[in-house]
C-alpha positions in Angstrom: 18.3 11.5 9.7 15.4 9.1 9.5 14.2 7.5 6.2 11.8 9.6 4.1 9.2 7.7 2.1 6.8 9.3 -0.4 3.9 7.0 -1.1 1.6 7.6 -4.0 -1.7 5.9 -4.6 -5.0 5.3 -3.1 -6.4 7.1 0.0 -9.8 6.0 1.1 -12.3 5.8 3.9 -11.6 2.4 5.4 -14.7 0.7 6.7 -13.8 -2.4 8.8 -16.6 -4.9 9.6 -15.7 -7.7 12.0 -18.2 -10.5 12.6 -17.9 -13.8 14.5 -20.0 -15.7 12.0 -20.6 -15.3 8.2 -23.2 -12.8 7.2 -26.7 -14.0 7.3 -28.5 -13.6 3.9 -31.5 -11.3 4.1 -31.1 -10.8 7.8 -29.0 -8.9 10.4 -25.6 -10.0 11.6 -24.0 -8.6 14.8 -20.7 -6.9 14.0 -18.1 -4.4 15.2 -17.7 -1.6 12.6 -15.1 1.1 12.6 -14.3 3.9 10.2 -10.7 5.3 9.6 -8.3 6.6 7.0 -7.1 3.8 4.7 -5.9 2.8 1.3 -2.7 1.1 0.5 -0.6 4.2 0.0 -2.0 5.9 3.2 -1.4 2.7 5.2 2.2 2.5 4.2 2.8 6.2 5.0 1.1 5.7 8.4 3.3 2.7 9.3 6.5 4.5 8.1 5.8 7.3 10.6 4.9 4.8 13.4 8.2 3.0 12.9 10.2 6.2 13.2 10.5 7.3 9.6 9.1 10.3 7.8 6.3 10.1 5.2 4.7 12.1 2.5 1.5 11.0 0.7 0.3 11.9 -2.8 -3.2 10.6 -3.4 -6.8 11.7 -3.7 -8.1 14.3 -1.3 -11.7 15.4 -1.2 -13.4 18.4 0.3 -16.4 16.4 1.6 -16.8 15.5 5.3 -15.3 12.1 4.8 -12.3 13.6 3.1 -11.8 16.1 6.0 -11.9 13.3 8.5 -9.3 11.3 6.5 -7.0 14.4 6.2 -7.2 15.1 9.9 -6.2 11.5 10.8 -3.3 11.4 8.4 -2.0 14.8 9.5 -2.2 13.7 13.1 0.1 10.8 12.3 2.7 13.3 11.0 2.1 12.5 7.3 2.7 15.4 4.8 -0.2 15.6 2.3 0.7 16.9 -1.2 -2.3 17.0 -3.4 -5.0 19.6 -3.1 -8.6 18.7 -2.0 -11.1 18.5 -4.8 -14.9 18.8 -4.9 -15.6 15.1 -5.7 -16.6 11.9 -3.9 -14.3 10.1 -1.5 -13.1 6.6 -2.3 -14.0 3.9 0.2 -13.0 0.3 1.0 -15.1 -2.1 3.0 -13.2 -5.0 4.7 -15.3 -7.8 6.0 -13.3 -9.9 8.5 -14.8 -13.2 9.7 -12.8 -15.9 11.6 -9.5 -14.3 10.6 -10.3 -14.2 6.9 -11.1 -11.0 5.0 -13.1 -10.0 1.9 -12.7 -6.6 0.3 -15.0 -4.3 -1.7 -13.6 -1.0 -2.9 -14.6 2.1 -4.7 -11.5 4.1 -5.7 -13.4 7.4 -6.0 -12.5 10.1 -8.5 -9.3 9.4 -10.4 -8.7 12.9 -11.8 -6.0 13.5 -9.3 -3.7 11.2 -11.4 -2.3 13.9 -13.6 0.9 15.6 -14.8 1.6 17.0 -11.3 2.9 13.6 -10.3 6.0 14.3 -12.4 6.7 17.6 -10.5 9.8 16.7 -8.6 9.2 19.3 -5.9 7.0 16.9 -3.9 9.9 14.4 -3.8 12.3 16.7 -2.1 14.3 14.8 0.6 12.7 11.5 -0.3 14.7 8.2 -0.1 11.9 6.1 -1.5 9.0 6.6 -3.8 6.4 3.8 -3.3 3.7 3.1 -5.8 0.5 1.4 -4.8 -0.3 -1.3 -7.4 -3.9 0.0 -7.3 -2.7 3.2 -8.8 -1.0 1.4 -11.6 -4.1 -0.7 -12.3 -6.5 2.2 -12.3 -4.5 5.1 -13.7 -6.3 6.7 -16.7 -2.9 7.5 -18.2 -0.1 5.1 -17.1 2.5 7.3 -18.8 2.0 9.9 -16.1 3.1 7.3 -13.5 6.1 6.3 -15.6 7.2 9.9 -15.8 6.9 10.3 -12.0 9.2 7.3 -11.5 11.7 8.6 -14.0 11.7 12.0 -12.2 12.3 10.2 -8.9 15.2 8.2 -10.2 16.9 11.3 -11.6 16.8 12.7 -8.1 18.4 9.5 -6.7 15.2 8.3 -5.1 14.6 4.6 -5.0 11.4 3.3 -6.5 9.2 0.6 -5.1 6.0 -1.1 -6.3 3.4 -3.2 -4.5 1.4 -5.3 -7.0 -1.7 -5.1 -4.8 -4.2 -7.5 -6.4 -3.8 -10.8 -8.4 -7.4 -10.6 -9.6 -7.1 -7.0 -10.9 -3.8 -7.9 -12.6 -5.5 -10.7 -14.5 -8.3 -8.3 -15.6 -5.7 -5.7 -16.6 -3.6 -8.2 -18.4 -0.6 -9.9 -16.8 1.9 -9.1 -19.5 0.8 -5.5 -19.8 1.0 -5.0 -16.1 4.5 -6.5 -15.8 5.6 -4.3 -18.7 4.3 -1.3 -16.8 6.2 -2.3 -13.7 9.4 -2.8 -15.7 9.0 0.7 -17.1 9.1 2.1 -13.6 12.5 0.4 -13.1 11.9 -0.3 -9.4 14.5 -1.2 -6.8 12.1 -3.6 -5.2 8.7 -5.1 -6.0 6.3 -6.4 -3.3 3.7 -9.1 -3.9 2.0 -12.1 -2.4 2.4 -15.6 -3.9 -0.7 -15.2 -6.0 0.4 -11.9 -7.5 3.9 -13.2 -8.3 2.3 -16.3 -9.9 0.1 -14.2 -12.1 2.9 -12.0 -13.5 5.1 -15.0 -14.2 7.4 -15.3 -11.2 10.3 -13.3 -9.7 12.4 -10.9 -11.7 15.2 -12.5 -13.6 17.3 -9.4 -13.3 19.5 -9.5 -10.2 19.4 -5.7 -9.9 15.6 -5.8 -9.1 14.8 -6.7 -5.5 11.7 -8.7 -4.7 9.6 -9.5 -1.6 7.2 -12.5 -1.6 4.6 -12.3 1.1 3.5 -15.8 2.2 1.1 -15.0 5.1 1.6 -17.3 8.1 4.6 -19.0 6.2 6.6 -15.8 6.5 8.2 -13.8 3.6 11.0 -14.2 1.2 13.3 -11.3 0.5 15.5 -11.1 -2.7 18.2 -8.5 -2.4 21.1 -8.3 -4.9 20.1 -11.7 -6.3 20.3 -13.4 -2.8 17.2 -15.0 -1.4 16.5 -14.9 2.3 13.3 -16.3 3.9 12.1 -15.2 7.3 9.5 -16.7 9.5 6.6 -14.7 11.0 7.3 -13.0 14.3 5.3 -15.0 16.9 2.2 -13.3 18.4 -1.5 -13.1 18.3 -3.4 -12.6 15.1 -6.5 -10.4 15.4 -6.8 -8.9 11.9 -4.6 -9.3 8.9 -5.8 -6.2 7.1 -2.9 -4.0 6.2 -0.2 -6.5 7.1 1.5 -6.2 3.7 1.5 -2.4 3.9 3.1 -2.5 7.4 5.7 -5.0 6.0 6.6 -2.6 3.2 6.9 0.3 5.6 9.2 -1.7 7.8 11.3 -2.7 4.9 11.9 0.9 3.9 12.7 2.0 7.5 14.8 -0.9 8.7 15.0 -3.8 6.2 13.7 -7.4 6.3 13.8 -7.9 10.0 11.8 -4.7 10.7 9.5 -5.6 7.9 8.5 -8.8 9.7 8.2 -7.1 13.0 5.9 -4.4 11.6 3.7 -7.0 10.0 3.4 -8.9 13.3 2.5 -5.6 15.1 -0.2 -4.9 12.5 -1.9 -8.3 12.7 -2.0 -8.1 16.5 -4.6 -5.2 16.3 -7.8 -4.3 14.5 -7.4 -2.2 11.5 -4.9 -1.5 8.8 -3.1 1.5 10.4 -1.3 1.8 13.8 -3.2 3.4 16.7 -2.8 7.2 16.9 
C-alpha cells in the first residue's frame, strides 16, 4: 500500500507574480499572474499525491469564494480535507518571482482552526507520517495543542516530521523557544534550509533525529540514523523555485532522498508550487 501522509498547517490562496524585470516604483510592470491553492502544508500534500502516495490535509478552510476554489483544487488532486469550512477570511500568499529569485508576502488568515480537534486521532487513521508546517508552529495561538497532536500521532506509531519554514520568523519568535517547541514534538526528521538550521543552532545532536538541509543549487544533505549523505541537484531547467522544498519533503516521505531530489527538480522546472492537475 502507498505511503499515507497527513500534513497539517497553512492552506492559502497562492498568488504568483512573475516579471522579467524588477517592479517599477509608482508605475506599472508587465507580469504573468496566476492564482491557485497553496500554503506549505497544502503543497506537500499535493506533491505526495502526484508522486503516488496518499495525503490528508488539516488546515484552514473558509466558506468564501476563494476558499471554495482552493477546496475544489485540492480535492481534485485526491487530497482528503479534514477541517470544516468556517465563515472567515481566506489566507493568501503573494510570491514575486523576478530573474529566478522570489520574494514572499503572506497573510495566514484566521487562526481559530488551530484548536483541540488537532489532537483527535481519528483524522490520523492509516497515516504513516504527520508533517507539521513550521508556519503553524510559529503562528499557533496555543502551541500546546500542536504538541498534543504530535503525541497522539506517536502513540499510533505515526512518524512526525517538521519543516522549519522561515529563518526570519524563527528569529522573531525566538530561536531557543522555537527549537524547544520542535524538540517537544519529538520528530523523526526535521527539514530546513541552511539559514534556518543556522538560526536554531545547527543540526540535532541526537542521532535518533533525522535532518534534511536544503542547499538550493548545491543540493541537499540528508542525515539518517546519524549518517550524513549529500546529494547533488537533479539536472534540468529552473523556471520557478517556489515550492521546491515542499516537493522535496513529499518525495522524502514517498521514496526517500533520491525521490526527494527528483521531486524538487520536477517542481522547479515548472511555474507554481504545486504539480499540474
